C-alpha positions in Angstrom: 41.1 -12.4 -0.5 37.9 -12.2 -2.5 37.2 -15.9 -2.3 37.9 -16.0 1.4 35.4 -13.1 2.0 32.8 -14.7 -0.2 33.2 -18.0 1.7 32.6 -16.2 5.0 29.7 -14.2 3.8 28.2 -17.4 2.2 28.2 -19.1 5.6 26.7 -16.1 7.2 23.9 -15.7 4.6 23.0 -19.4 4.9 22.8 -19.1 8.6 20.5 -16.0 8.4 17.9 -18.0 6.5 18.2 -21.2 8.5 14.8 -20.6 10.0 13.4 -20.9 6.5 14.7 -24.4 6.0 11.9 -25.8 8.1 9.4 -24.8 5.3 8.1 -27.5 3.1 10.7 -28.8 0.7 10.6 -27.4 -2.8 10.6 -30.8 -4.4 10.6 -34.5 -3.5 14.5 -34.5 -3.7 15.1 -30.9 -2.5 15.3 -28.2 -5.2 12.7 -28.2 -7.9 14.1 -28.8 -11.4 13.3 -27.5 -14.9 12.6 -30.0 -17.6 16.2 -29.7 -18.7 17.6 -30.3 -15.2 18.6 -26.9 -13.8 17.3 -25.8 -10.4 14.0 -24.0 -11.0 14.2 -20.4 -9.9 11.5 -19.1 -12.2 8.8 -16.7 -11.0 8.1 -13.3 -9.6 10.1 -12.5 -6.5 9.3 -9.7 -4.0 12.3 -8.2 -2.2 10.8 -5.4 -0.1 11.8 -5.2 3.5 12.4 -2.4 6.0 15.6 -4.0 7.2 18.2 -1.3 6.5 21.1 -2.0 4.2 23.6 -0.8 6.9 23.3 -1.4 10.6 22.2 1.8 12.4 24.8 3.2 14.7 22.3 2.9 17.6 22.4 -0.9 17.1 26.2 -1.3 16.8 27.3 -4.7 17.8 23.8 -6.1 17.7 23.3 -8.5 14.7 19.7 -9.6 15.5 16.7 -8.2 17.3 14.4 -10.0 19.7 10.8 -10.2 18.8 10.0 -7.3 21.1 12.8 -5.2 19.8 11.8 -6.0 16.2 8.2 -4.9 16.9 9.4 -1.5 18.3 11.8 -1.1 15.4 9.1 -1.8 12.8 6.7 0.6 14.4 9.2 3.4 14.6 10.4 2.9 11.0 6.9 2.8 9.6 6.0 6.0 11.5 9.1 7.7 10.0 8.2 6.5 6.5 4.7 7.8 6.7 4.6 11.0 4.7 0.9 11.6 5.1 1.3 14.3 7.7 1.2 18.1 7.8 4.1 19.1 10.0 7.0 21.1 8.7 5.2 23.8 6.8 3.9 24.2 3.2 7.2 23.2 1.5 7.2 19.8 3.2 3.5 19.4 2.6 4.1 19.7 -1.1 7.2 17.5 -1.1 5.3 14.8 0.7 2.9 14.5 -2.3 2.6 10.7 -1.9 0.9 9.1 1.0 1.3 5.4 1.9 -1.0 4.2 -0.9 1.8 5.0 -3.3 4.7 3.6 -1.3 5.7 0.0 -1.0 8.5 -0.2 1.5 7.1 -3.3 3.1 6.2 -3.4 6.8 8.4 -6.1 8.2 12.0 -6.9 8.9 13.5 -10.0 7.3 12.3 -13.2 9.0 15.5 -13.6 11.1 15.2 -10.0 12.3 18.7 -9.0 11.3 19.7 -5.4 11.9 21.3 -5.0 8.4 21.2 -6.6 5.0 25.0 -6.5 5.0 26.3 -9.7 6.4 30.0 -9.1 5.8 31.8 -7.3 7.2 30.4 -8.3 10.6 29.7 -4.7 11.7 27.0 -4.6 9.0 28.4 -1.4 7.5 29.8 -0.6 4.0 33.6 -0.5 4.2 35.3 2.9 4.0 36.1 4.3 0.6 39.7 4.5 -0.5 41.0 8.1 -0.3 41.4 8.5 -4.1 37.8 7.5 -4.8 36.5 9.7 -1.9 38.4 12.7 -3.3 37.1 12.0 -6.8 33.5 11.8 -5.6 34.0 15.0 -3.6 35.4 16.8 -6.7 32.4 15.7 -8.8 30.0 17.0 -6.3 31.7 20.4 -6.2 31.6 20.6 -10.0 27.9 19.9 -10.1 28.2 16.1 -10.8 29.7 16.1 -14.2 28.0 14.3 -17.2 25.4 11.6 -17.0 27.4 9.7 -14.5 25.5 11.8 -11.9 23.0 9.0 -11.2 21.1 10.2 -8.2 17.4 11.0 -7.8 18.1 14.6 -6.7 20.8 17.2 -7.1 21.5 17.3 -10.8 22.0 20.7 -12.3 19.7 20.9 -15.3 21.7 23.0 -17.7 20.6 20.6 -20.4 19.4 17.0 -21.0 22.9 15.6 -20.7 23.2 17.0 -17.1 20.3 15.1 -15.7 21.0 11.9 -13.7 20.3 8.5 -15.2 17.6 7.9 -12.6 16.0 11.3 -13.2 15.8 10.3 -16.9 14.3 6.9 -15.9 17.1 5.0 -17.7 18.8 3.3 -14.8 19.0 3.3 -11.0 16.7 3.4 -8.0 16.5 -0.3 -6.8 17.1 -2.0 -10.1 20.9 -2.2 -9.7 22.8 -4.2 -10.3 22.9 -5.0 -7.5 19.3 -4.9 -6.5 18.2 -3.3 -3.3 14.8 -2.9 -1.5 13.4 0.6 -2.0 10.2 2.7 -1.9 8.3 0.7 -4.6 8.5 -1.7 -7.5 10.5 -4.2 -5.4 9.9 -7.1 -7.8 12.1 -9.3 -9.9 10.9 -11.7 -12.6 13.3 -14.5 -13.3 13.1 -16.5 -16.6 15.0 -19.6 -17.5 15.7 -21.5 -20.7 18.4 -24.0 -21.6 21.6 -22.1 -21.5 20.2 -18.7 -20.4 18.6 -16.9 -17.5 16.9 -13.5 -17.7 16.6 -11.1 -14.8 13.8 -8.6 -15.3 13.4 -5.8 -12.8 10.0 -4.1 -12.4 11.8 -0.8 -11.7 13.1 0.9 -14.9 12.0 -2.3 -16.7 15.7 -3.3 -16.9 16.4 -6.8 -18.2 19.7 -8.7 -18.2 20.0 -11.7 -20.5 22.7 -13.9 -19.0 24.4 -16.9 -20.8 25.3 -20.0 -18.8 27.5 -21.7 -21.5 30.9 -20.8 -20.0 31.7 -18.1 -22.5 34.3 -15.4 -21.6 33.4 -11.8 -20.7 33.4 -9.2 -23.4 36.6 -7.5 -24.3 37.5 -5.0 -21.6 37.2 -2.1 -24.0 33.4 -2.8 -24.3 31.6 -1.2 -21.4 27.9 -1.3 -20.5 25.7 0.4 -18.0 24.6 -2.8 -16.3 27.9 -4.5 -17.0 28.6 -7.8 -18.8 27.1 -10.7 -17.0 28.0 -14.4 -17.2 26.2 -17.2 -15.2 27.1 -20.6 -13.8 25.7 -23.1 -11.4 27.5 -23.9 -8.1 25.4 -26.8 -6.9 21.8 -25.4 -6.7 23.0 -21.8 -6.6 22.9 -19.6 -9.6 26.1 -17.4 -9.6 26.1 -14.3 -11.8 29.5 -12.7 -12.4 29.4 -9.2 -13.8 32.3 -6.9 -15.0 32.8 -4.3 -17.8 30.7 -1.6 -16.2 31.0 1.9 -17.6 32.3 4.9 -15.7 28.9 6.5 -16.3 27.6 4.3 -13.4 29.0 4.1 -9.9 30.6 1.2 -8.2 27.6 1.2 -5.8 24.6 3.5 -5.4 21.5 3.8 -3.3 18.5 5.9 -4.2 20.1 9.3 -3.5 23.8 8.6 -3.3 26.6 6.9 -5.2 30.1 5.8 -4.6 33.1 5.5 -6.9 33.3 4.5 -10.6 31.9 1.3 -12.1 34.9 0.9 -14.3 36.7 -1.4 -11.8 33.6 -3.0 -10.2 33.5 -6.8 -10.0 30.0 -7.9 -8.9 29.1 -11.4 -7.8 25.4 -12.2 -7.3 24.0 -15.5 -6.0 20.4 -16.8 -6.2 19.5 -19.9 -4.1 16.0 -21.3 -3.7 15.9 -22.1 0.0 12.2 -23.0 0.2 9.2 -23.2 -2.0 8.4 -19.5 -1.5 11.9 -18.0 -0.7 14.8 -17.1 -3.0 17.9 -16.0 -1.2 19.6 -13.2 -3.1 23.2 -12.3 -2.2 25.6 -9.9 -3.8 29.3 -9.1 -3.2 30.9 -5.8 -4.2 34.5 -6.2 -5.0 36.2 -3.0 -6.1 39.6 -2.2 -4.6 39.7 1.1 -6.4 36.5 2.3 -4.5 36.3 0.3 -1.2 39.0 -0.8 1.3 37.5 -4.3 1.4 34.9 -6.4 -0.4 31.4 -6.5 1.2 28.3 -8.7 1.0 24.6 -8.3 1.5 21.9 -10.9 1.6 18.2 -10.3 0.8 15.5 -13.0 1.1 13.0 -12.7 -1.8 9.4 -13.9 -1.4 7.4 -15.7 -4.2 4.5 -13.5 -5.3 1.7 -13.8 -7.8 1.9 -11.7 -11.0 1.5 -10.1 -13.3 4.5 -7.8 -13.4 3.2 -4.5 -14.8 5.1 -2.3 -17.1 7.1 0.5 -15.4 6.3 3.9 -16.9 8.2 6.9 -15.8 8.3 9.9 -18.1 8.1 7.9 -21.3 9.8 9.4 -24.3 11.5 11.9 -21.9 8.3 14.0 -22.1 9.0 15.1 -18.6 12.3 16.7 -19.7 10.7 19.9 -20.9 9.3 20.5 -17.4 12.5 19.6 -15.7 14.5 22.1 -17.9 11.9 24.8 -17.8 11.7 24.6 -14.0 15.5 25.0 -13.9 15.3 28.0 -16.1 12.6 29.6 -14.0 14.7 29.1 -10.9 17.6 30.8 -12.6 15.5 33.7 -13.7 14.1 34.1 -10.2 17.6 34.1 -8.7 18.8 36.7 -11.3 15.8 38.9 -10.5 16.5 38.8 -6.8 20.0 40.2 -7.4 18.8 43.2 -9.2 18.9 46.5 -7.3 
């Protein structure tokens, strides 16, 4: 089943960037090569786009937009993402502390004007969760999210450091993946190559994956890692990264403020194909029968960009932790005072 779905999504993904093939060829014989003969994917790649991961319900059944429809969609999306406004009262004025100088959503759809980054299933939507995974997620939310597996930007109950989500602690999450997703800022990946290895360095969370290409087996299943255990191989000019051994402290899939299932049973396949001199096609397939009713695939064109890639600094050394916890204590005290007669 998995290979069949990957084959279908592969064809769809190649079709979606067909318009890019007319660009100047990467090298005299097609793909540029490293000095040791591998396809050259090195560089800094920008994957920002306002194309949504899932197809909006208002666009159901519509895979692509016309030029006119795309212009309207882009205008409406950028207006919605503009937080530099004063409607909604003082609370929203404070919560919209960043104006567009600080955000980097991008301002365009992908070149082919797709209505979703998901290319399989054809409806452009994440498949339904299996009932057991849905019930488990619901139970975790009712209990306050549990231990560090609560990996969202908001919503953690700050009883102590161990209760704060991984992204709130700037350890993992946001758009860094795996898999990687366009988000509000730091949408850059630097790809390094050497004989026998590739390294994927995300600007967000400064997360790096060192991936061997020598055919070695995955780690023993008892060894679990936040970003999984990755092994790479070449299929023609496409770099395929196969990742397993994720921990249950991370989800099967997560966006910026939501997560689904447990990473324990996730099998993630990522593909990197240089389709032109300035475009790297990134595809990922989520295969987790304990979380989703079917495998699903997204495709994200990445654009070559100039460096350098700057260091990502969040609350270094967890210095922000004291404020997070003292704020939670202040809220608890205020709630307690309000209940006094």
